[in-house]
Each structure stands twice: as C-alpha cells, then as structure tokens.
N, C-alpha and C positions, 0 to 999 in steps of 0.2 A: 445104361448098362450097369448091372450089379458090380459092386466093389470087387468081389472074388473073380468074376469073369473079366473085368477090365485088367486087373493085375496079371492074369494068365495071359491075355492077348499083349499087354504091354511088355510082359517078360520075353516073349517071342522076338519082338524087335529089339529090345534092350540087349538081348544076347547077341545079336548082330553087331551092336555097337561096342561090345567089350573087346578091347585089344587081346590079341592071342597072348600065349605065355612068352616071356621074353626069350629072345634067341641066346644060345650059349655064347659066353665071352669068346672073342676071337683068340687065336693062338698068339703068343708073343712074337713079334717080329724078330728075325735073325739079326745078330749084331752087324752093324754097318761096316763094310770094308774101306780101307783108305784107298783114295783114288791116286793112281800113279802120277807122278809129277808130269809126265809127258802126255797124259790123256786130256781129251777135250773137256771143258767144264760143261755140266749139264745145262740144258736149255732153261732159260728163266720162264716161269709161268707168264701167260699173257696178263697185261695190265687189265684190271677189272674197272669198268666204268663206275663211278660214283653216283651217276645220275639215278640209277635204279638197281639197288642192291639185290632185290627179290628177283629181278630177271637176270641180270648180269652175273650174279653170284650171291648166295645167301650169306649173312653174317656168320663168322666162325663160331663154333660151339652151339649152334642151333640145331633143331631137329632136322633141318634141311641139309645140313652137312654130316651129321652123325647118323646115317640112315642105315637100316638093315640091308643086307644084300638084295639085289634086283631079283624080282620073281615075276613071271608073267601072271597077270590077274586071272583068277579062276572064273569061268563063265558060270552065272547062277544055274541052279537046277530047277527051281520052281518058278514057272512062268504062268501069267494069267493073261488070256486073250479078251479083249473088248471090241464091241462094234459100236461105233459113234455114228449117229445119223443126224445130219443137219438139213432142216427144211426151210427154204426161203421163198417167200412170196412178196413181190413188190406191190406197193399200194399207191394208187393215184399218180403214177409216173407215165408220162407220154414222151416220145422222142427217145433217142439212143441213150441207153444206160449200161453201166459197167460195174460189176460186183467182184470183190475180193473176199476170199474166206481164208483164214490161217489153216495151214496143214500141220500134221504132226511132223516131228523131226525128220529131216531127209537122209540122215545118216544113222545106221544102226550102232547102238551102244550096248554096254553091258547091263543096261536097265530098261531099254525100250528098242522094239523092233517095229517098223511100219510094214504091215502084211499087204495091204492093198487100198486102192482108192477106186470107187466107181461112182458114176453120177447118172442122173436122168433129169429130163426137164425140156424146156423149149428155148434156151438161148441160141442165138445165131452163131456164136463162136464160144468154145470153152476149151480149157486146158490147164495144165499146171505150169507155173513159172517160177524161177528162182531170182531173187533180188541180187543186185550186183555184188553186195558184200558177202553173199553166201550164208548169212545168218537166218534167212527167212525164205521159205517156200510157201507159195499160196496157190489156191485154186482161182483162176481168173476166167470170168465169162462175160459176155456182151449180148445185149438185145438191141435190134434196130428200133424196136418200139417196146418199151418196158411196161406198157399199161397192163399186161397179163402175164408178166414174167414170173416164172417158177423154176425152182431147182431143188433137187434132193441129192445131197453128197454123203456117200457111205464110206467110212474108213474103219479098217480093221488093224488093231494094234496090239502087240503082245508086250507085257511089262513084267519086270521083276524088281523086288525091293533093292534099293540101292544103299550101299554102306560104305563108310570110310573105315579102313583098317589101318592103324598106325604101324603095324609091324610089316606092311607090304609097300613095295615101291612100284610105280608104273614103269614100264619098259622104255616108252619114248616120251620125250618132253613135248609140250604144247609148242605150236609155231609161234615165233617171236611177234610176228605181226598181230596174232590174235591176242597175245598177252598185252601188247601195247595198247591195242584197241580198247582193252578192258581196264586200262589205267587212266584213259582219257575222260575228260568231262563229256556229258551229253547235254541236251537242251534243258533237262530237268535234274540231272544228277551232277553236282559240282564235285571237284576234287581239290579245291584250294579254299583259301579264305576261311570262313567259319567251319567248313567241313574239316580242313586240315587242322585247325586249332583245336576243334573238339576231339577229333581223332587222336592227336598227340596227347592231350590231357587225359583221355580215358586209358590209353595203353601205358602211359608213363614210362617206367624203365623196363617194361617187358620187351624182350628182343626176339624171342622166338615167334615166327609168323603164325604157327598153329595157335600158339598161346595168345598172340595178339588178336587174332580173329575171335577166339573164345571170349576174351574180355569184351570186345566190341559187340559180340552176339548177346552176351549177359546184359550189357549196358542198354541195348536196344529193347530187350524184353522188360527191363525194369523201368524204362522211361517212355516208351512209345504206347500209347493207348489204341486199342482197337475199337473202331466206331462202327457197329452194325447198321446204323442208320444211313451211312453213305452208300451211293449207288455203285453197282459194279465192283470192281477191284480196287477203286481209287484212281486218281489222275497221276500218281507218280511224281507230284511236284515236291522234290526234296528240297530245292532251293528255298521254297516258301517256308518249309518246316525249320530249316536252319536259321532263316532270318527272323521268324517269329518266335523261335524257342518252344513251339507247340509241336511235339512230336507224335506221329501215328496217323492213323486213317485205316485203310484196308491193306491187302496184301502187297500191292504194287508200292504203296507208300512206306510200309514198315520194312519190307525187305529191301526197298530202294534206299532207305536210309542206311541200313547196314552195308550195301554195296558202295554208297558214297563214302562212308567212314573207312572202309577198306581201301579203296582207291587212294584216298587222301594220304594214308600212311604208307603207300607203295605196295599194296597187296592187290594183284588183279582179281577183280570180282564182277559178277554180272547177275541180273535177274534172268529167270527162265520162265517163260510165259506159257500157261497151259490151261488144262480143263480137269476138274474132278470127274471121275468116271465110275466110282463104286463106293461102296460102304467102307468105313474105317474100322480097323481092329483097335484103334486107340481110344478115340472119342467119337461119339455119333456127329458132332459138329464139324469133324474134320473129313467127312465124307458125304455121299448122297444118301437120302432116305429112300429114294426109289429111282426110277429110271430117268427121271427129268433132270437133265444137266444144263438147261437153258441158262441158268444163272450160276453155273458151276465154275466160271472162270477163276483161276487162282494163279498168282505168280509165286515162285520159290526163288531161292538164290544159291549161289556156289562161289567159292573162292579158290584161288590156285596158289599152291606152294610147290616148288621144284622137287621132283622125286615122288611126290604124292598125287600130283595131277589136281583136278578139280574136286573139291570137297563139298558135299551138299549140306545145306543148312535151311532152316525155316523159322526164324524167330516170330513171324507173323502168325503162324498157326499155333505157337505157345500162347500168344496174346489172344487169339481167337478162342482157344479152349478156356483160358482163364475167364474170358468175358461171358461166353455163352454157356459154360458149364459151371459158373460160379466157384472156381477154384480159389481157395486162399493161399497165402504164402506158406501156411503150415501144413498144407495137404501134401502128403507124400506122393501122391500121383503127379503133382506139378513138378517136383524135383525129378521124377523119372522121365517125364515128358521132355523137360529141358535138356536132360542128358541125351535122350534118344534123338531129338530133332537137330542136334549139332552132330551131324555125320551120317544121318539116315534119312532117306526119303521112303515113305510108305507109298508104294507105287499103285495106289488106287486113283492115280492121276496121270494124264497124258501130257507130255511136254510137246509144245508147239514150236517155239523159236526163241532165240536171244536177241532178236533184232531190235535196234532203237533208232530213233531219228530217221524214219522210213519215208521215202518218197515213192509211193506206189506206182504213179504214172511216170516218174522220171522228172517231174516238174511240179510246180505249184505247192500245194500244202504238204507240209512234212508231218508225220504222225509220231508221237514219242515211242509208241509200241502198237502192235496189233494183236488184239484178243477177240474183237467182235467183227461180225461182218461189216464190210465198208462199201458203200454204194455211191457211185458218182452219176449225176443226172444233169440235165440242162439247168435245173433249179438249184444245184449246189451239191454238197457232199453230206451224206448221212451214214450213221452206223446203227447197230442193233438196238441203241437205246432210244430210237425214234420210230415208235410203232405207226406213225402216221405215214412214214415213207417206206418202211420195210418191216415185215412180220417174219420172225424167224423162231424156230424151236430146235432143241438139241436133245436127243435121247441117247442114253448109253446103257449097255447091258453086257454081262459077261457071255462069252460063247465058248 
C-alpha cells in the first residue's frame, strides 16, 4: 500500500479512536444544609471488599470513578456482511467419528451479528450446541462410519468497526461471575507468581485501570516478538513465556501475555478467538489477500473497566505489522497503529468465542481454546493441523 493511501485509511480508524470533546464542567453543588438534631443519620455506604477493587469498587480519583454521565451506546451505521464457508472431509477414518467446529458469537453485539448458519453433508447427526459455561457455541456432528465423512458449513455474519470512546459510559455493568472468571488463572494463563511480579513492576505507581492497561499494552509490544515461522495462532502457553523470560509467538501467545498481566494486577481480561474474513485498511498483513481464510485464525484481546465495559486491544497485530511490514521504531505509521489498536478493532475479522479450558465431550481431554476443527475417532483426537486425518478449507467473502 502506498504511503498516502495507507495514511488515509489509517486516519479513518484513528478518527474513531479520538476521544470526543470534553464535556462541560458540571454545575457547582448547592450548599449543604445542616441536619436537624432529631433526624436520622444517613446510611453508611456498604463496606467495599479489598480483595478485588476493580470489581468491588474502583480506586478513588481514577477514570472509573470520575466518569461522564451515562449514555446509551450508539449502534454503528456502517455494517459489512461476510459469508464464511467451511468444508471438511475426513481421511482414513473408519468407525464412529465426531466433529466440532467453532461458530461465531452466539449473542449479537454492537460490532457483530450472526445472521445465519446452514449446512449440508452426510453426517448421521448434526446440530449446534452450547458449552456449559456459555462462552462457546459449536457445530457438532457425528458419523456412524467416518470413512467418507463430508460436511459444508456456511455462516453469514455482519460486522462493524469496534471502538472505545473514553467519553462514553456503558449502561449496564458486566455480570460479576463473568468478571471473576476472567480474573482467574487458566491452564496456560497464570495470574500470580511471575505474572503478578512482572505486572506490578510494569505498572509501578499508575493507579488508573485504563492507564494501567495501556502501560501493559505498550510493554507487550516492546518486549514480545512475533514469530511468523510458528504454526497456526500459537499454543497460548503464557506460563512457559513467563518462566523462560522469552516473550512472544503468535496471536494467542502475545495477546495471552497481555491478558495474564492484566489479570495479575486485578483487571479482568480475556482473549477473543476468531477468524480474519477480509482485507485490512491498515496494513496488508492484517487481513486476507484473497478469499482463502483457511489459515486466517487470529485471537484478539479485551479488558474490562467499570463504567466503560470491555475495551478492545490487539498488541499482537502491532507486532505482526512491525515484523511483516518491516516497520521501524521511527516510522510514523507505527505510532499511529499503536494508538489505533488500543481501543479499536477493525472488523475484517469474525469473533468466535472466549472459551478456555474446554471439555467438548464433557470428559477426557481438555482444550485450552477452540479455533480449529476438532475430530474424535476410535484412533484418537485430531484437529485441522493434521491433514492425514482431516482435510478442511475455509473461504470468506463479502456479500
């Protein structure tokens, strides 16, 4: 992309990330009246738990307590519809076989709406199922004999660019059980020990949760290397990164590191697993060159601040662009990209789920996350990275 064309397209998303003009200063409060001697004393505010200030009540004087008035979020105007077609063919499998495919988010949001799912093929049984924790919806099908198993799943999704506006408040807070779940450690993402020590050292005396997340985001970009030679989206083993001091990998690894550091200092955070579905207006490497999305799996991240809700980020794509586009630290495009990807998701990407530590069949092997097709046979478990057992392709196009 030529420099002028890039800056024009970057400016479009950068404008979304710019905070609106500051709201006028509130009127001075009326002078307090003395309480009559015989009147009841006002009720004391509830005692706030010190175990988790970000959930139970943010620190005084931070952006989470000095917020602008609550306003209903405005729905986006510009939406883009995509059609995602996944084709699966089983190879050399006899006997009963069971297949799981990740589906797009099961709830409509201000940045994504699932329009339809349709399928065709020869499974004995097929349908959609939701995992017990509600974070993951899958297409599940079975063959009595998988030797000639075939399936074509077509999904239509509409997306709109997602942005964080610091002048806006969300109307309703997130459920407490969801926030606590996204503070806990998972099999590959710790929230204590080296993660806590590193997170505390990085944020130092910064107390504002948005500012803390920005400091962590910048640190991950500066210290985590993107490795294009690794397969897929990475294995997400943040524990190993912290133990070795070697930070980086692919999107699940880099954004997982950001999530671990956020959780360690008390900020709920999570990876969002999905698929690139179209070309990028920012950099060619951040989108698809054509309709082939077979290797387009990509994880993003988001963190939660009371009053603002979930805030989107993607430090991994900053590192990806730096590596694949040969961006130097002095390149003005890099500074713009860093600013844009803290608070903006360019929605040439489809969100699948936020599920972790998944037991698809309710027993046996637990998966750290689900991005690829998953096959269970009498000979064992396989995913889309094993072409000897399962051949699959994904195409994506705008409709």
